[in-house]
C-alpha positions in Angstrom: 63.8 119.1 103.1 60.5 117.5 104.0 59.5 116.1 100.6 60.2 112.5 100.0 61.2 113.1 96.4 63.8 115.6 97.4 65.2 113.2 100.0 65.5 110.4 97.5 67.4 112.7 95.1 69.9 113.6 97.8 70.3 109.9 98.8 70.8 109.0 95.1 73.6 111.6 94.6 75.4 110.4 97.8 75.2 106.8 96.7 76.5 107.6 93.2 79.4 109.5 94.7 80.1 106.6 97.1 80.0 104.1 94.2 82.6 106.0 92.3 84.9 106.3 95.3 84.6 102.6 96.3 85.1 101.3 92.8 88.3 103.4 92.5 89.9 101.9 95.6 88.9 104.3 98.3 88.6 102.9 101.8 85.2 102.2 103.4 85.8 104.9 106.1 86.5 107.5 103.4 83.4 106.5 101.5 81.2 106.6 104.6 82.5 110.0 105.8 82.2 111.5 102.3 78.6 110.3 101.8 77.6 111.6 105.2 79.3 115.0 104.5 77.5 115.4 101.2 74.1 114.5 102.9 74.7 116.9 105.7 75.8 119.7 103.3 72.5 119.2 101.4 70.4 119.3 104.5 70.0 115.7 105.7 71.3 115.4 109.2 72.1 112.0 110.8 71.8 110.0 107.6 72.9 106.4 108.1 75.4 104.9 105.7 76.4 101.2 105.3 79.3 100.3 103.1 80.3 96.8 102.1 82.6 95.6 99.4 79.8 95.0 96.8 76.9 97.3 98.0 76.2 100.7 99.4 73.0 101.5 101.4 71.9 104.8 102.8 68.8 105.6 104.9 67.2 108.7 106.4 64.4 109.1 108.9 62.5 112.3 108.9 61.2 111.8 112.4 61.1 109.0 114.9 57.5 108.1 114.2 57.9 107.7 110.4 59.5 104.8 108.5 63.1 105.4 107.2 63.7 106.0 103.6 66.3 103.6 102.2 68.2 103.3 99.0 70.7 100.7 97.9 73.3 100.7 95.1 75.5 97.8 94.0 79.2 98.1 93.0 79.6 95.8 90.0 82.7 97.1 88.3 86.1 98.1 89.8 88.8 100.0 88.0 91.7 102.3 88.9 90.7 105.6 87.4 92.3 108.6 89.2 90.9 111.0 86.7 87.3 110.2 87.7 88.3 110.0 91.3 89.8 113.5 91.2 86.7 114.8 89.4 84.3 113.3 92.0 86.5 114.7 94.8 86.2 118.2 93.2 82.4 117.9 93.0 82.2 117.0 96.7 84.2 120.0 97.8 82.2 122.3 95.6 78.9 121.0 97.0 80.1 121.4 100.6 81.4 125.0 99.9 78.0 125.9 98.3 79.5 126.6 94.8 77.1 124.2 93.1 73.8 122.8 94.1 72.6 119.2 94.0 71.3 119.1 90.5 74.5 120.6 89.1 76.5 118.1 91.0 74.4 115.2 89.6 74.8 116.5 86.0 78.6 116.8 86.4 78.8 113.4 88.0 76.9 111.9 85.1 79.3 113.6 82.6 82.2 112.0 84.4 80.7 108.6 84.3 79.6 108.7 80.7 82.7 110.5 79.2 85.7 108.6 78.0 89.4 109.1 78.9 91.6 111.8 77.6 94.4 109.3 76.9 94.4 107.0 73.8 94.9 103.3 74.4 98.4 103.3 73.0 99.5 106.0 75.6 98.2 103.8 78.4 100.1 100.8 77.1 103.3 102.9 77.0 102.6 104.0 80.5 102.5 100.4 81.7 105.6 99.7 79.7 107.6 102.5 81.4 106.3 101.3 84.8 108.0 98.0 84.1 111.2 99.8 82.8 111.3 101.8 86.0 111.1 98.8 88.2 113.8 97.2 86.2 116.1 100.2 87.0 115.1 99.9 90.6 116.3 96.3 90.7 119.6 97.3 89.1 119.0 95.9 85.6 121.0 96.9 82.7 119.7 98.5 79.5 118.7 95.2 77.9 116.8 94.1 81.0 115.0 97.4 81.1 114.0 97.1 77.4 112.7 93.5 77.8 110.9 94.6 81.0 109.2 97.4 79.0 108.1 94.9 76.4 106.8 92.5 79.0 104.8 95.1 80.9 103.3 96.4 77.7 102.5 92.9 76.5 100.7 92.1 79.8 98.5 95.1 79.5 97.6 94.3 75.9 96.8 90.8 77.0 94.7 91.7 80.0 92.8 94.5 78.4 90.5 92.4 76.1 90.1 89.9 78.9 88.9 92.7 81.2 86.4 93.9 78.5 84.9 90.5 78.3 84.5 90.5 82.1 86.7 87.5 82.6 87.4 87.0 86.3 90.4 88.9 87.6 92.0 85.6 88.8 92.4 84.4 85.2 93.7 87.7 84.0 96.5 87.4 86.6 97.2 83.8 85.6 97.5 84.9 82.0 99.8 87.8 82.9 102.1 85.8 85.0 102.3 83.0 82.4 103.0 85.5 79.6 105.8 87.2 81.5 107.4 83.9 82.5 107.3 82.4 79.1 108.9 85.6 77.7 111.6 85.3 80.3 112.1 81.6 79.5 112.3 82.4 75.8 114.9 85.0 76.5 117.0 82.6 78.5 116.9 80.1 75.6 118.7 82.7 73.4 122.2 84.0 73.5 121.3 87.3 75.0 123.3 88.2 78.1 120.4 89.1 80.3 119.0 87.9 83.6 115.5 86.7 82.7 114.5 86.3 86.3 114.5 90.1 86.6 111.9 90.3 83.8 109.6 88.0 85.8 110.1 90.1 89.0 109.3 93.3 87.1 106.1 91.6 85.8 105.1 90.5 89.2 105.4 94.0 90.5 103.2 95.3 87.7 100.6 92.6 88.3 100.5 93.4 92.0 100.0 97.1 91.3 96.3 96.7 90.8 95.7 94.7 94.0 94.1 96.6 96.9 96.3 95.6 99.8 96.3 99.1 101.1 92.5 99.4 101.0 92.2 96.2 102.9 94.5 97.2 105.6 92.9 100.7 105.9 89.5 99.1 106.3 90.8 96.8 108.9 92.5 99.6 110.9 89.4 101.8 110.7 86.9 99.1 111.9 85.3 97.9 108.6 86.2 94.3 109.1 83.7 92.8 106.7 84.9 95.0 103.8 88.5 94.5 104.8 88.0 90.7 104.7 86.4 90.9 101.3 89.2 93.1 99.9 91.9 90.9 101.4 90.3 87.8 99.9 90.2 89.5 96.5 93.9 90.5 96.9 94.9 87.0 97.9 93.0 85.4 95.1 94.6 87.8 92.6 98.1 87.1 94.1 97.3 83.3 93.8 96.7 83.9 90.1 100.1 85.5 89.7 101.7 82.6 91.6 99.9 80.0 89.4 100.9 81.7 86.2 104.5 82.2 87.1 104.9 78.7 88.6 103.3 77.2 85.5 105.7 79.1 83.2 108.7 78.0 85.3 107.5 74.4 85.2 107.1 74.6 81.4 110.6 76.0 81.0 112.2 73.3 83.1 110.3 70.2 81.9 109.7 71.1 78.2 112.6 73.4 77.3 115.1 72.4 79.9 115.6 76.0 80.9 116.0 76.8 84.6 115.9 80.4 85.8 118.0 81.3 88.8 117.1 83.6 91.7 117.3 87.3 91.0 119.5 89.6 93.1 119.4 93.4 92.7 122.4 94.1 90.4 123.2 97.6 91.6 125.1 98.2 94.8 126.9 101.1 96.6 126.2 104.8 96.8 126.9 105.3 93.1 123.8 103.2 92.3 121.4 105.2 94.6 120.6 108.0 92.0 119.8 105.4 89.3 117.6 103.3 91.6 115.8 106.4 92.9 115.2 107.5 89.3 113.8 104.1 88.5 111.4 104.3 91.4 110.2 107.7 90.4 109.8 106.6 86.7 107.8 103.6 87.7 105.4 105.5 90.0 104.8 108.4 87.6 104.2 105.9 84.7 101.8 103.9 86.8 99.9 107.1 87.7 99.9 108.2 84.1 98.5 104.8 83.0 95.8 105.1 85.7 94.7 108.5 84.3 96.0 110.6 87.1 96.1 114.4 86.3 99.3 115.4 84.7 100.0 118.1 87.3 100.3 115.3 89.9 103.0 113.3 88.1 106.1 115.4 89.2 105.3 115.2 92.9 104.4 111.5 92.6 107.8 110.9 91.0 109.6 112.9 93.7 107.9 111.1 96.5 108.5 107.7 95.0 112.2 108.5 94.5 112.4 109.5 98.1 110.7 106.2 99.2 112.9 104.2 96.9 116.1 105.8 98.3 115.0 105.2 101.9 114.1 101.5 101.1 117.5 101.0 99.4 119.6 102.6 102.1 117.8 100.6 104.9 117.8 97.3 103.0 121.5 97.5 102.2 122.2 97.9 106.0 120.4 94.7 106.9 117.4 96.4 108.3 115.1 93.6 107.0 112.7 93.8 104.0 109.6 94.4 106.1 111.0 97.2 108.2 112.7 98.8 105.2 109.4 98.8 103.3 107.5 100.1 106.4 110.0 103.0 106.9 109.8 104.0 103.2 106.0 103.8 103.2 105.7 105.8 106.4 107.8 108.6 104.8 105.6 108.4 101.7 102.4 108.7 103.7 103.8 111.6 105.8 104.8 113.7 102.8 102.0 112.8 100.4 99.2 114.5 102.3 100.6 118.0 102.0 101.8 117.6 98.4 98.4 116.2 97.3 96.7 119.3 98.5 99.0 121.5 96.6 98.3 119.8 93.3 94.6 119.5 94.1 94.2 115.7 94.0 93.1 113.3 96.7 96.1 111.8 98.7 95.2 108.4 97.4 96.2 109.5 93.9 99.7 110.2 95.2 100.2 107.4 97.7 99.3 104.3 95.7 101.6 105.0 92.7 104.4 106.0 95.1 104.4 102.6 96.8 104.1 100.6 93.5 107.9 100.3 93.1 108.2 98.9 96.6 105.7 96.0 96.1 107.2 92.6 97.0 107.7 91.1 93.5 111.3 90.1 94.4 110.2 88.1 97.4 107.4 86.3 95.5 109.7 85.3 92.7 112.3 84.0 95.2 109.7 81.9 96.9 108.5 80.5 93.6 112.0 79.7 92.4 112.9 77.9 95.6 109.7 75.9 95.6 110.3 74.9 92.0 113.5 73.1 93.1 111.9 71.6 96.2 113.4 74.0 98.7 111.3 74.5 101.8 112.6 78.0 102.2 110.2 79.1 99.4 107.4 79.3 102.0 109.5 81.7 104.1 110.1 83.9 101.1 106.3 84.1 100.3 105.7 84.9 104.0 108.2 87.7 103.7 106.3 89.0 100.7 103.1 89.1 102.7 104.9 90.9 105.5 106.2 93.5 103.1 102.7 94.1 101.7 101.3 94.6 105.2 104.2 96.8 106.1 103.7 99.0 103.1 100.0 99.5 103.8 100.3 100.0 107.5 103.3 102.3 107.1 101.5 104.6 104.7 98.4 104.8 106.9 100.5 105.6 109.9 102.1 108.4 108.0 98.7 109.8 107.2 97.6 109.5 110.9 100.6 111.7 111.9 100.4 114.1 108.9 96.7 115.0 109.2 96.7 116.4 112.8 99.4 118.9 111.7 96.7 120.8 109.9 94.3 123.3 111.4 91.3 121.8 113.3 92.5 118.3 112.5 92.4 117.1 116.1 88.7 117.9 116.4 88.0 116.4 113.0 89.8 113.1 113.7 87.6 112.6 116.8 84.7 112.7 114.4 86.0 110.7 111.5 86.9 107.0 111.6 90.5 107.3 110.4 93.0 109.0 108.1 91.3 110.5 105.1 92.7 109.5 101.7 89.7 110.7 99.7 86.9 113.3 100.4 86.5 116.4 102.5 87.9 116.8 106.0 85.0 118.8 107.2 81.3 117.9 107.2 78.9 120.8 107.7 75.6 122.0 106.4 75.9 124.5 103.6 74.4 127.9 104.3 72.3 128.9 101.3 71.9 132.6 100.5 68.3 133.9 100.5 66.8 134.6 97.2 65.2 138.0 96.6 
């Protein structure tokens, strides 16, 4: 491919694919390997790729005595969109298998970017509502708690959506969501309803944590992309700080203005008889989150099944005094180990299965406990917040460890993992040049 124009077309396609993957939450290692695979498949050997949190660059040098051709693309918008992620993943595989050429891949990618979503907005709002309801079941809430949690999660989505369209910083969106959920819980506590309002806050915290890229940050750190990992981690910490600010502000308002103090929440269900209900809640929350994130409908049943398995493992270990971090790590490890094979069967990237499956296990309970203790001047609140951080790290590292072990079980994986930087959650496993058939 000697012509400069043709090289730039290939680099542009690779950068657009990388932008879609990075903005959807894919790790830097996955983005780098995918871009290199597409470039190699289209005839550019040894193309250099540089991935940071906000920019992608790619260069190619035809020969050692010529200047390198370089293109750069910025990542300005981030959103969880598993429909687009799956579509881009399909395009990549078809390019590498020789089913479509570069121009067809570019046209299909442009259609993905420009087309809207198949789901109406009210369906997405219902999806978020059922996510909250599922987490309420996982915590052992009764029917009234589940109903209020459904309303709280739906209300948070309706509140944050216009803020996102106006490009208000994500920190303020998290503050608004946490404040809304806490004021709703305080208002519930001021009524005669027999409901634990602290559960509503915990459910809302889990929902707000669902969009934070803890797993992407840990994956980038483990695969050697420390700059990108640091940027992702800073974004996650800032978003979590927004949740803490909103919830603590609502708790302070309830105590000082309304005279309502909310207690510390404890999972209400216990014993073996509660296990099926809690597993069902985990599966419902994961499937609803995937639905609200535009995941293909064919992926929802396996996501629900894997999340139910993870919720059951977490519950059984946590009730036997294993510790919150180790319980979360064991459940996440099982999720990562199983998700790889099931994702291939339903033709979606493993990331589409893994992230929703760990959403019910996010440390909303530990965060709320820490805030409730700090609100009354108890120094143990810092320990509870540290426990929440440990659980988040355990979830991310456990999932990635499961992927490390699952991928070598497939054919040729040992040789491929020597080539790639880490476990693949998005993109092809094999990078090779496509052999074009000769035209008559």
